[in-house]
N, C-alpha and C positions, 0 to 999 in steps of 0.2 A: 402627710398629705400637703401638697403645695397648692394654695389657693391663688389664682390670678385674677386681677381686676383690670379690665380693659374698657375705659369709658367711651372710647371712640373706635370700635372695631370696624373691620372692612371685609369685603369680598375681593380678594386679590387675583387679578389675571396677569400671568407672566408669559411673555412671548420672547423666544430666542430668535434673533435675526442676525444676518451677516454684518450689516452696518445700517445706520440711520442716514437716510438721504432726504432732506427736507423737501417737501412738495411732490414727492414721488410715491408710487404705490410700492409698499414693502411687503414681501411675502415672508411670513413667519415659518421657521423650520420646525418649531415645537410650540405648544401652548399648554399652560397649566392653569387650573383654577383652585385656589386654596382659601381657607378661612384666614383672615389676616388681622393685624393689630399686634402691637408688641407683646401684650399680655397673653393673647391667644397663641402667639408663636412660642412663648415660654411654656404654656400648657402642652402644646404639641410636642415640644422637645422633651418635656418631663414624661409624657405618655410614651414617646418613642423609646425612652430609657427603661420602660417597664414600671414606672412609679405612678401612684395615684395622684390625680390632679382634678381640681374643680375650677371651671372658668366662669366668672361672673361678668356679664356683659349685656348692655342694652341692645335689643334686637327689634327691628321693625321692617315690615314690607317683605317682598320676595327675597331680596338679598339676605335679610336677617334669618328667614326660614331656611335658606340654603346653607348658611353658616352653621346653624344648629345641626342640620343634617350631616354636613361634612365632619363636624367635630365628633358627633356621636359615632360615626363610622370609624373614627380613629381611637375610640375607646375613652373619650374625654367626657367627663360629667359636665353638663352645662346647667348653670343657674341663670336662666334668662330673665331680663327685666324688660317686659313689653313696653314699647314706645310707639307713639303715633307716627313719627317720621320713618322714612326708609333708611336702613343702614347703608353707608356709603360703599361705593365700588372703586377700587384703585387699579391702575395699570402700570406694569413694569416692563420695560423693553431692555433685554439683555443682549448686547452685541458680542460678536465672537472674540473680541479683544478684552472681554470682561468689563467693559464700560456699561454701567447701568443707568437708565433714564427712568425716573418714576413720575407718575402723575397721580397725585393724591387728592381725592375729593374732600371738601370741608366737613361733610357729615351733617346729620340732623341736629336740630336744636332741642335740648331736653327741657321739658316743663318743670316747674317747681315740684309737682307731685312725682314726676319721673325721677328727678334728682334724689328726692327723699327715699323713694322705693329702692333706688340703686344703693344708697348708703345702708338701708335696712337689710338688703339682701347680703351685702358684704358682712354685716354684723352677724347675721344668722349662720352664714356659711363658714365663718372663721373659727367656730368653736373647736373644730378638730384639726385646724391647720398648724403645721410646723412653721411654715413661712407664708406670708402674704406678699405677693409680688404685684405692685401697682405700676402699670406701665403705659407709656404713650402720651399723646396729646390729649387735651381736654376738649370735648365737643362744645359747640355753642350752647350757652345757657349755664355752664358750670363756671363758678368763680375761680380765679387762680389759687385761692386758698383751699380748694376742695380736697386736694391730696393731703394738705396739712390736717384737715378734719379727719380724714381716714386714718392717718398715722396716729393721731391722738386717741381716737376711738379704739383702734387696734391695740395700742399699748395698754389702754385701760382694761382690755380683755385678756391681756397677757400674751398677745401674739407678737412675733417679730415681723418687721416690714423691710422689704427690699423695694427701692424706688428707682424707676428708670423714666425720667421725664426731663424737661429742659426749661430754660427761660424763667419767667416769673413764677410758674408753677413749682419749679425746683426750689427757687429761693424762698418762697413762702413755706414749702414743706420742710426745709432745713430747720426752721424755727421749732418744729415739732419733734425734731431729733429722730429721723428714721435710722434704722439699724445699719442699712447699707444703701448707698446710692451708686448707680452705674452710668456715669456720663461717658460719652466719647470725647475725643480731643476738642472738637468744636464746642460742645456743650460745656466742657471744663473751662475752656478759655472764656466763654461767655459768662460763666458763673463768677469768675474772678476779675473780669474786665480787662484782660490784657492778652497779647499774643503768646503762643507757645511755639518755640522753635526746637527745643531739645527735650530729651527724656527728663532731664533735671528740671526744666520749666514745668513739665507736667507733674512731677513729684511735688514741687512747691505749691502748685495750684491745688493738688489733691489734699495736701496738708491744710491749706486755707479753707477748703470746703469742709474738712473735718472740724475746723475751728468755728465754722458757721452752724454746726449742729449734727453733721453726719457721723454716725458711729464708725463707719468704715467707708472707703471709697474704692470701688473696682472700676478703674479707668481703662477704656479701650483706646488704644493708639493705632488702630487700623493694622496695616501690614507690619508695623514696628513691634507689636506685642501688647501686653496688658500690664498695668500696675495695680497692686493691692496695697492699700495703706490703712492700717488699723492700730489698735492699742498695742498689740503684740509686736509690731514691726512693719516693715515695708518689703515687698518682693516685686521682682520684674520677671515676666515670663514671655517666651517666644515659642513659635512652633514652625516646623517645616511644612510647607504647603506645596504640593506638586503642581496642581492646576486649579486656577480660580475660575469657577463657572458662574457663580452668583453670590453676592453678599447680602441678599435679601434674607432677613431673619437671623443672620449670623450672630449679631450681638445678643439677640434674644435667646438663641441656643446657648451662647456663652453664659448668660445669667442663669439659665436652667442648670447647666453643668455645675456652676458655682453653688447653687442652692442644694442640688442633689448630693453634693459632697460635703454638706454641713454648713456652708455659708461663712467660713472663716479659715484663715491660715493658708500656707503655701500649697497644701494638697487640694484645697478647694479652688485656688487660683489655677493650678495645673489642670484640673477638671474643666474649668471655664475655658481655658485656652484650647484644650483638646477638642471640646465640643464646638467652639467657634471655628477652629481650623477645619473640622470635618464638614461643617455646614457650608463653607464657601466653596467646597469641592463638589457640591451637589446642585442639581438644577433648580431654578426658581426659588421657592421658599421651603423646599423639602428639608425636614428636620432629620438629623443623623440618628441612627440606631446604634446600640453598643458595638455592632460589627463595623461601623464606619469610623468610630473613634479610636485614635492611635495615641495612647499615652506616651509611647516611646519617642514620638516626634516632638515632645514638649521639653523645654529647658526652663527651669525656675532657679532664680538666684536672688540672694539678698544683697549681692554686690551690684547695685543699680548703676548702669552706664550713664552717668549724669550728663556727659558732654556729647552723647550720641545725638546727632541731628535727626529730627523726624522726617520721614520720607515725604509727608504732606504736612508741612508746618501750618499752623493756624494763625492768620493775621488778625 
């Protein structure tokens, strides 16, 4: 079972439009409404793969009730933490050229009692978990060290932790030594405090993040592929993508694929890249099923192209 923890979930509305024109009325071609938040998306991808998952998340108001209903319809067990504030709603606008514009609300502020209930719910639900995936931003009220506390408590209970967050929350959590962290290129550059222009730069940064406390680093480099750096070695993987429709939740689908395949080694990396590639070819934040995933489109190598320039370098 894969347990996910999403401290700041959302109700996501995605609209596909031809193009954004500021100040004009824009008619959407399609619209979707999905339960959102990085950990929620990981649970959705795990469930789509036919695996058991439990989602721990604070829920409040009408948006929170709708999230629980939508997750239940997808076969996801929900361990809700009732809160007084309303769960946030986000909007994504996907243009025909695959450019995505997102508007993310800040979310509610959690009281001290709600914070403690969230931690206690994670503790109770983690007893049967193979992995605990802690994902996303922290809502108002939670200290940057909150994820570090979760990692420490999870390890005390014998669980493995995969962490997908950024900024100070990531740096604080690294001190508690999470088993896997999954930064994108921008988050990786922020963690080490310097720009990334090549795959080699990303590799060095991933090695530094391991030195800060991460057991392994699964780094997403966008269209350029993914890096996995762990005790057993380092690998680089790419995938063929025919058409990009939306990258919403693609990184979360990738993390789900990684954990489903065991959470270590080149086979898990291949699964991560295959799931991420499948996700970007689907509309909105739709998570891929096994029928959507094409392992044959993935190439994994230990011969990392150090001088390869990133399509979107991080300054």
